[in-house]
C-alpha positions as CSV (number, residue, x, y, z in Angstrom):
1,M,5.1,14.4,-2.7
2,R,6.0,16.5,-0.2
3,R,9.2,18.3,-0.6
4,I,10.8,20.1,2.2
5,G,12.4,22.5,-0.5
6,M,9.2,23.8,-1.2
7,G,8.0,23.9,2.3
8,P,6.4,21.0,4.6
9,A,2.9,22.3,4.2
10,L,2.9,22.5,0.4
11,C,4.4,19.1,0.3
12,A,1.7,17.5,2.4
13,M,-0.7,16.7,-0.1
14,A,2.0,15.3,-2.4
15,A,3.0,12.8,0.4
16,L,3.1,9.3,0.5
17,L,0.9,7.1,2.1
18,A,3.0,4.1,2.8
19,G,2.1,0.9,2.8
20,C,2.4,-2.0,5.5
21,G,6.3,-2.1,5.4
22,G,5.9,1.5,6.8
23,D,6.3,4.0,3.6
24,D,5.3,6.6,1.8
25,G,7.2,7.1,-1.5
26,G,8.7,9.5,-3.8
27,S,10.3,12.9,-3.0
28,G,7.5,13.7,-0.9
29,S,5.3,12.8,1.9
30,S,3.5,9.7,1.7
31,I,1.1,8.1,3.8
32,S,3.5,8.0,4.2
33,G,2.9,11.8,4.4
34,G,4.5,15.2,5.1
35,P,7.0,17.5,3.7
36,A,8.6,15.9,1.0
37,P,12.1,15.6,0.2
38,V,14.2,18.1,-1.4
39,A,14.0,17.3,-5.1
40,S,16.3,18.0,-7.9
41,A,16.0,17.9,-11.6
42,T,19.2,16.4,-12.1
43,P,19.8,12.8,-11.2
44,T,21.0,12.1,-7.8
45,P,24.8,11.7,-7.5
46,A,26.6,8.8,-6.5
47,P,27.2,8.7,-2.9
48,S,30.3,10.3,-1.8
49,T,32.2,7.9,0.4
50,A,34.2,10.8,2.6
51,A,31.0,12.7,3.0
52,C,28.6,9.7,3.6
53,S,30.4,7.9,6.6
54,L,28.5,5.6,8.8
55,T,29.0,8.0,11.8
56,S,27.9,10.8,9.6
57,R,24.8,9.3,8.2
58,Q,23.8,8.2,11.5
59,A,23.9,11.9,13.1
60,W,22.1,13.0,10.4
61,A,19.2,10.5,11.0
62,K,19.3,11.2,14.4
63,A,19.0,15.0,13.8
64,T,15.9,14.4,11.6
65,L,14.0,12.3,13.9
66,D,14.7,14.8,17.0
67,E,13.1,17.3,14.8
68,W,10.3,15.6,13.0
69,Y,9.5,12.5,14.6
70,L,5.6,12.5,15.5
71,F,6.2,10.4,18.6
72,P,9.1,12.3,20.2
73,D,8.3,11.1,23.8
74,N,8.6,7.4,22.3
75,L,12.1,7.9,20.7
76,A,15.1,5.9,22.9
77,F,17.6,8.5,24.0
78,N,20.1,6.2,25.5
79,V,21.2,4.4,22.6
80,Q,24.7,5.0,21.3
81,P,25.4,5.0,17.3
82,A,28.6,3.1,18.0
83,G,27.0,0.0,18.6
84,Y,25.3,-0.4,15.1
85,T,27.1,-1.3,12.0
86,T,24.3,0.4,9.6
87,V,22.2,3.4,9.5
88,D,19.0,1.1,9.4
89,A,19.8,-0.7,12.5
90,Y,20.4,2.3,14.4
91,I,16.9,4.0,13.2
92,D,15.1,0.8,14.4
93,A,16.8,1.2,18.1
94,L,15.8,4.6,18.0
95,V,12.3,4.1,17.0
96,A,11.9,0.9,19.2
97,P,9.5,2.4,21.8
98,A,7.1,3.6,19.5
99,R,7.1,0.2,17.5
100,A,6.5,-1.5,20.6
101,L,3.2,0.5,21.4
102,G,2.1,-0.6,17.3
103,R,2.7,3.4,16.4
104,D,5.5,2.7,14.1
105,R,5.7,-0.8,12.5
106,Y,8.7,-0.2,10.4
107,F,7.1,3.0,9.1
108,T,10.2,5.1,9.8
109,Y,13.3,3.6,7.4
110,L,16.0,4.7,5.2
111,T,15.8,3.9,1.6
112,S,17.2,5.4,-2.0
113,I,16.2,8.7,-3.6
114,R,16.8,7.0,-6.8
115,E,14.7,4.0,-6.4
116,E,11.8,5.6,-4.9
117,N,11.7,8.1,-7.5
118,A,11.7,5.4,-10.5
119,Y,8.6,3.7,-8.5
120,Y,6.2,6.7,-7.6
121,E,7.0,8.5,-11.0
122,T,6.7,5.8,-13.3
123,G,5.9,2.5,-11.4
124,T,9.3,1.1,-13.0
125,S,10.8,-2.0,-10.9
126,A,12.4,-5.2,-11.9
127,G,10.9,-8.7,-11.1
128,F,9.0,-11.7,-12.6
129,G,5.8,-9.7,-12.6
130,F,3.4,-11.3,-10.4
131,R,1.9,-11.1,-6.6
132,L,2.3,-14.1,-4.5
133,S,0.2,-15.0,-1.6
134,Y,0.7,-18.0,0.7
135,D,-1.2,-20.3,3.3
136,E,1.2,-21.8,5.5
137,P,-1.2,-24.2,7.1
138,T,-1.2,-26.1,3.8
139,F,2.2,-24.8,2.8
140,R,0.8,-23.6,-0.7
141,V,2.1,-20.4,-2.7
142,L,-0.5,-19.1,-4.9
143,V,-0.2,-16.4,-7.8
144,S,-2.8,-13.7,-6.7
145,E,-2.3,-11.6,-9.8
146,T,0.0,-11.2,-12.8
147,F,0.9,-7.6,-14.1
148,E,0.9,-7.0,-17.8
149,N,3.7,-7.1,-20.0
150,T,6.0,-9.0,-17.6
151,P,7.8,-12.1,-17.7
152,A,5.1,-13.9,-15.7
153,S,2.5,-12.8,-18.4
154,A,4.7,-13.9,-21.2
155,A,5.2,-17.5,-19.4
156,G,1.4,-17.4,-19.0
157,I,1.3,-17.6,-15.4
158,E,-2.0,-16.3,-14.2
159,R,-4.3,-15.8,-11.1
160,G,-4.9,-18.9,-9.1
161,A,-1.9,-20.9,-10.5
162,E,0.3,-22.8,-7.6
163,I,4.2,-22.5,-7.5
164,F,5.0,-25.8,-5.8
165,A,9.0,-25.7,-6.6
166,V,11.4,-23.2,-6.8
167,N,14.9,-24.4,-8.6
168,G,13.8,-27.9,-8.0
169,V,13.2,-27.4,-4.2
170,S,9.5,-28.0,-3.1
171,V,7.7,-25.1,-1.3
172,T,6.7,-27.4,1.3
173,S,10.5,-27.9,2.0
174,L,11.1,-24.4,1.9
175,F,8.3,-23.7,4.5
176,A,9.7,-26.6,6.7
177,S,13.4,-25.1,6.4
178,G,12.6,-21.5,7.5
179,G,8.9,-20.5,7.2
180,A,7.4,-18.0,4.8
181,N,10.6,-15.9,4.7
182,A,12.6,-18.9,3.4
183,V,10.0,-19.1,0.6
184,Y,10.4,-15.2,-0.1
185,A,14.2,-15.7,-0.1
186,A,14.2,-18.7,-2.6
187,F,12.8,-16.3,-5.5
188,G,15.9,-14.2,-5.3
189,P,16.9,-10.6,-5.5
190,P,14.8,-8.0,-7.4
191,D,17.3,-7.6,-10.0
192,P,16.9,-7.8,-13.9
193,G,18.7,-11.0,-15.1
194,V,18.0,-13.2,-12.0
195,S,16.2,-16.2,-12.9
196,R,14.4,-19.1,-11.3
197,M,13.1,-22.4,-12.7
198,L,9.5,-22.7,-11.2
199,G,7.1,-25.7,-10.7
200,I,3.6,-24.4,-11.8
201,R,0.5,-26.3,-11.2
202,A,-2.7,-24.3,-13.1
203,R,-6.3,-24.1,-11.7
204,S,-7.2,-27.3,-13.8
205,G,-4.3,-29.5,-12.1
206,A,-1.9,-29.5,-15.0
207,E,1.6,-29.2,-14.0
208,R,4.8,-27.7,-15.9
209,T,8.2,-26.5,-15.0
210,V,9.2,-22.9,-16.5
211,T,12.2,-20.9,-16.2
212,I,11.8,-17.0,-16.1
213,Q,13.9,-14.2,-15.8
214,K,13.5,-11.1,-13.9
215,A,13.4,-7.9,-16.0
216,S,12.5,-4.3,-15.5
217,F,8.9,-3.1,-16.2
218,A,6.7,-0.2,-15.5
219,L,3.5,-1.2,-13.4
220,D,0.0,-0.3,-14.8
221,P,-1.9,0.8,-11.6
222,V,-5.2,0.3,-13.3
223,S,-5.2,-2.8,-15.2
224,D,-6.2,-2.5,-18.9
225,R,-7.5,-5.9,-18.6
226,Y,-10.0,-5.7,-15.4
227,G,-9.0,-2.5,-13.7
228,A,-12.1,-0.4,-14.6
229,Q,-15.5,-1.8,-16.0
230,V,-19.1,-1.5,-15.3
231,L,-20.8,-4.6,-13.8
232,T,-24.3,-5.5,-13.9
233,S,-26.1,-7.5,-11.4
234,G,-29.6,-8.1,-10.5
235,G,-30.7,-5.2,-12.8
236,Q,-28.1,-2.5,-11.1
237,R,-25.1,-1.2,-12.8
238,V,-22.1,-0.6,-10.6
239,G,-18.7,0.8,-11.7
240,Y,-15.8,-1.3,-10.6
241,I,-12.1,0.0,-10.0
242,N,-9.3,-1.9,-9.0
243,L,-6.3,0.2,-8.0
244,R,-3.2,-1.5,-7.3
245,T,-1.0,1.3,-6.1
246,F,-1.1,5.0,-5.6
247,I,1.5,6.6,-7.9
248,D,1.4,9.1,-10.2
249,T,0.4,7.2,-13.5
250,A,-2.7,5.8,-11.6
251,E,-4.3,9.4,-12.0
252,P,-4.8,9.5,-15.6
253,D,-6.2,6.0,-15.8
254,L,-8.5,6.9,-12.8
255,A,-9.8,9.9,-14.4
256,G,-10.7,8.1,-17.8
257,A,-12.4,5.3,-15.9
258,F,-14.5,7.8,-13.8
259,A,-15.4,9.6,-17.0
260,R,-17.0,6.5,-18.4
261,F,-18.6,6.3,-15.0
262,R,-20.0,9.7,-15.4
263,A,-21.1,9.3,-18.9
264,E,-23.1,6.0,-18.0
265,G,-24.7,7.7,-15.2
266,I,-23.0,5.4,-12.7
267,T,-23.3,6.3,-8.7
268,Q,-22.8,3.0,-7.1
269,L,-19.2,1.8,-6.8
270,I,-16.8,-1.0,-5.9
271,V,-13.2,0.3,-5.3
272,D,-11.2,-2.5,-5.0
273,L,-8.2,-2.1,-2.8
274,R,-7.6,-5.6,-1.7
275,Y,-3.6,-5.7,-2.4
276,N,-3.0,-1.8,-2.3
277,G,-0.1,-1.0,0.1
278,G,-0.4,2.5,-0.2
279,G,1.7,5.5,-1.8
280,L,1.2,9.4,-2.8
281,I,-1.4,11.4,-0.7
282,R,-1.8,13.5,-3.5
283,T,-3.3,10.2,-5.7
284,A,-5.3,9.1,-3.0
285,Q,-7.1,12.7,-2.8
286,A,-7.4,12.3,-6.6
287,L,-9.3,8.9,-6.0
288,G,-11.3,10.8,-3.5
289,N,-12.2,13.6,-5.5
290,L,-13.5,11.8,-8.4
291,M,-15.9,10.2,-6.1
292,A,-17.2,13.5,-5.0
293,A,-18.8,15.5,-7.5
294,N,-21.3,16.8,-4.8
295,R,-18.8,17.5,-2.2
296,A,-16.7,20.5,-3.5
297,G,-15.3,22.3,-0.8
298,Q,-16.4,20.2,1.8
299,P,-13.7,18.8,4.4
300,F,-11.8,15.7,2.7
301,G,-9.6,15.6,5.8
302,E,-6.8,16.9,8.0
303,I,-3.2,16.1,8.4
304,T,-1.4,17.0,11.7
305,Y,2.2,17.2,13.1
306,R,3.9,17.0,16.7
307,A,3.2,20.2,18.3
308,S,6.3,21.7,17.7
309,K,5.7,21.5,14.0
310,S,1.8,22.3,14.1
311,A,2.4,25.2,11.8
312,E,2.7,22.6,9.1
313,N,-0.8,21.2,9.9
314,E,-2.9,21.2,6.9
315,R,-6.8,21.1,6.0
316,F,-7.7,20.0,2.9
317,A,-11.0,19.9,1.0
318,F,-12.9,17.9,-2.1
319,Q,-11.7,19.3,-5.6
320,P,-13.7,17.2,-7.7
321,P,-12.8,17.6,-11.4
322,A,-15.1,17.3,-14.6
323,Q,-14.8,13.7,-14.5
324,A,-16.3,13.0,-11.0
325,I,-19.3,11.2,-10.2
326,A,-21.5,11.7,-7.0
327,A,-21.1,8.5,-5.4
328,T,-24.0,7.3,-3.4
329,R,-23.2,4.0,-2.3
330,V,-19.6,2.6,-1.9
331,A,-18.0,-0.8,-1.3
332,F,-14.5,-0.8,-0.5
333,I,-12.9,-4.3,-0.8
334,A,-9.6,-4.7,1.4
335,T,-7.7,-7.1,3.4
336,G,-4.9,-7.0,6.0
337,D,-2.7,-6.0,3.0
338,S,-4.6,-2.7,2.4
339,A,-2.9,-0.2,4.1
340,S,-2.1,3.9,4.6
341,A,-3.4,5.5,1.3
342,S,-5.9,3.0,0.8
343,E,-7.1,3.4,4.5
344,L,-7.1,7.2,4.2
345,V,-9.5,7.3,1.2
346,I,-12.0,4.6,3.1
347,N,-11.9,6.5,6.4
348,A,-12.4,10.1,4.2
349,F,-15.9,8.9,3.2
350,T,-17.1,7.5,6.4
351,P,-18.5,10.8,7.7
352,Y,-20.1,11.2,4.6
353,L,-21.5,8.0,3.5
354,G,-22.0,6.4,6.9
355,T,-23.9,3.2,6.3
356,N,-24.2,3.7,2.6
357,M,-20.6,2.3,2.3
358,A,-19.2,-1.1,3.4
359,L,-15.8,-2.4,4.1
360,V,-15.6,-5.7,2.3
361,G,-13.1,-8.5,2.9
362,S,-11.4,-8.6,5.8
363,N,-9.7,-6.0,8.4
364,T,-7.1,-3.4,6.9
365,Y,-3.7,-3.1,8.2
366,G,-4.2,-0.2,10.6
367,K,-1.8,2.8,9.5
368,P,-3.2,6.0,10.4
369,V,0.2,7.8,10.2
370,G,2.2,9.0,7.4
371,Q,5.9,10.0,6.8
372,I,7.7,12.8,5.1
373,A,10.7,12.2,3.1
374,I,14.2,14.2,4.0
375,D,16.8,13.7,1.5
376,R,20.3,13.9,1.6
377,P,21.2,13.9,-2.2
378,E,24.9,13.5,-1.7
379,C,24.5,9.9,-0.2
380,D,21.2,8.9,-2.1
381,D,19.5,8.7,1.1
382,R,16.0,9.1,1.8
383,L,14.8,9.1,5.3
384,R,11.0,8.2,5.6
385,V,10.0,9.6,9.0
386,V,6.8,9.0,10.6
387,A,5.6,12.8,11.3
388,L,1.9,13.1,10.8
389,R,-1.4,11.8,11.4
390,T,-4.3,11.8,9.2
391,V,-8.0,12.5,10.5
392,N,-11.3,12.7,8.5
393,A,-13.9,15.5,8.3
394,A,-15.1,14.3,11.7
395,G,-11.8,14.0,13.5
396,Q,-11.6,10.5,13.3
397,G,-8.1,8.8,12.7
398,D,-6.0,6.6,14.9
399,Y,-7.2,3.4,13.7
400,Y,-4.0,1.4,14.6
401,R,-6.3,-1.8,14.7
402,G,-7.6,-1.6,11.3
403,L,-10.8,0.0,9.9
404,A,-12.9,-2.8,10.6
405,T,-13.1,-1.3,14.3
406,T,-14.2,2.0,12.6
407,V,-16.7,1.7,9.6
408,P,-20.0,1.5,10.4
409,V,-20.9,-1.6,7.8
410,T,-18.6,-4.4,7.3
411,C,-19.0,-7.5,5.2
412,T,-16.5,-10.6,5.5
413,A,-15.5,-12.2,2.4
414,R,-12.4,-14.2,1.3
415,D,-10.4,-13.6,-1.9
416,D,-11.6,-16.2,-4.4
417,L,-8.2,-17.2,-6.6
418,S,-10.2,-19.5,-8.7
419,R,-11.7,-16.6,-10.6
420,Q,-10.1,-13.3,-12.0
421,L,-10.0,-9.8,-10.4
422,G,-13.1,-7.9,-12.1
423,D,-15.6,-11.0,-12.0
424,P,-18.5,-10.4,-10.6
425,A,-18.7,-14.1,-9.5
426,E,-15.1,-13.8,-7.6
427,G,-15.9,-13.9,-4.0
428,M,-15.3,-10.4,-2.6
429,I,-16.6,-8.8,-5.6
430,A,-19.8,-11.1,-5.1
431,T,-20.3,-9.9,-1.5
432,A,-19.9,-6.5,-2.7
433,L,-22.7,-6.6,-5.4
434,Q,-24.8,-8.3,-2.8
435,W,-24.3,-5.7,-0.1
436,L,-25.0,-3.0,-2.9
437,G,-28.2,-4.7,-3.9
438,S,-29.9,-5.9,-0.4
439,G,-27.7,-4.2,2.0
440,S,-27.1,-7.6,3.8
441,C,-24.1,-9.3,4.4
442,T,-22.0,-10.8,7.4
443,P,-19.9,-8.4,9.3
444,I,-16.0,-8.9,9.7
445,S,-14.9,-10.3,13.2
446,V,-12.0,-8.5,14.6
447,T,-10.3,-9.8,17.3
448,A,-10.6,-7.8,20.5
449,T,-7.2,-6.7,21.5
450,A,-5.2,-4.0,22.6
451,S,-2.6,-4.9,20.5
452,A,-2.7,-2.8,17.0
453,S,-0.7,-5.5,15.5
454,A,-2.8,-8.3,16.4
455,A,-6.1,-7.0,15.6
456,R,-7.0,-9.5,12.7
457,T,-10.2,-10.9,11.5
458,G,-11.9,-13.5,12.4
459,T,-12.5,-15.1,9.0
460,P,-10.8,-18.7,8.7
461,A,-7.3,-18.6,8.0
462,E,-7.2,-15.5,5.8
463,R,-4.6,-15.9,3.0
464,R,-1.6,-13.4,3.6
465,L,0.5,-12.1,0.6
466,L,4.0,-13.0,0.6
467,Q,6.9,-10.5,1.6
468,P,9.6,-10.1,3.8
469,A,8.7,-9.4,7.9
470,Q,10.6,-6.0,7.3
471,P,10.4,-4.6,3.9
472,S,13.7,-3.3,2.4
473,T,12.5,-2.0,-1.0
474,T,10.0,0.3,-2.3
475,V,8.4,-2.2,-4.1
476,E,8.0,-4.2,-1.2
477,R,6.3,-1.6,0.7
478,E,3.8,-0.2,-1.9
479,L,3.4,-3.5,-3.7
480,P,3.1,-6.2,-1.0
481,G,3.5,-9.8,-2.6
482,A,5.2,-8.4,-5.7
483,F,8.0,-10.6,-7.3
């Protein structure tokens, strides 16, 4: 992650490519991206009330935006801090013009240094340990994924199960009272010890009631159950990688998976990023390097800042490690919840693979900008500022309407909750295998619109991960739908 203390340019590749909520994490840049925050070897001290008054924190946030914001002409200059009771509300008001243009969809925000570091360095968070999606027209909440060694996995709650009640209140009633936000709130805050009684309906139709309690757990970014494997279909052997999030602990898992692919002569890949909201730029680069054994020294991409910060611009090249393969055909699985670092990796390979790569699933979120992290340790404040944009070797970026508008080959497919992730018969994986084998598929249909946030797929009633309209924690931003 980029760290201001190291100098913005050096921090860039450590940056975060934050997710749909607008982030990037860690003490550095994310795509978030950009100079990383000043990091310290000692724990962040508790905030000092005297030094961290609302007025002082607002002034610091304003000065940081004035110096680093990627769109200085789209900052509001007539906003008075006295009119806002929180730093977050003041920041939202300052960036409102850029947000109205679809350039900053809550990508600039204030967060906790301690919370971010815990997530990006170890994947630590608190929750039940599952990821939920919803289909509002039918008022159903479904389990999209269960993480290993969590309360949810211990309770036997698996992908495809339906949660029809929370603490005795039906999900249908929750939707009727307040839509998806009411359903989200019903699961409670992300604190250890919070418990909920859940009505669960298995795929078989069997119903049961289970009470589970939130606990701290370390996320495995590449599942030991299905995250990395070799699939065989129609006589072809394909490497499959499912990456949940771009954090530090993903890199050893990725290296191990690609070492196996290399040993087995794999050159075709399915890279499953369907729920991946983003994370660290350096981890995105690590994944790209593992796919590019034949591209050492060739341009991976470029990070650029506003004109006054152009000295921080950085070009970076592929640096494949010993485990890397030379990928010849790649199917990237993605959805509207795939953002930031996920999109950066896909975009990076477009100039090289062209029609030998496909976007499978639905259109991506559309986040071609990254954040830097500016820290104020005495207040445990980390300001994630949209400060940079990323482009690939061909200079392609600005995919605010999602990558389905720029990738040469797209294949529409629906997330199939009736089958486990990694199953060759699962809808999106089956479509990816079909395209790898025959080169044929039905393209993704994207709504023709000038609105960045409105460019959605034409597939019927795309299921979306359950998350707040404005994420407020690192986990909400980088692990959309996680509870």
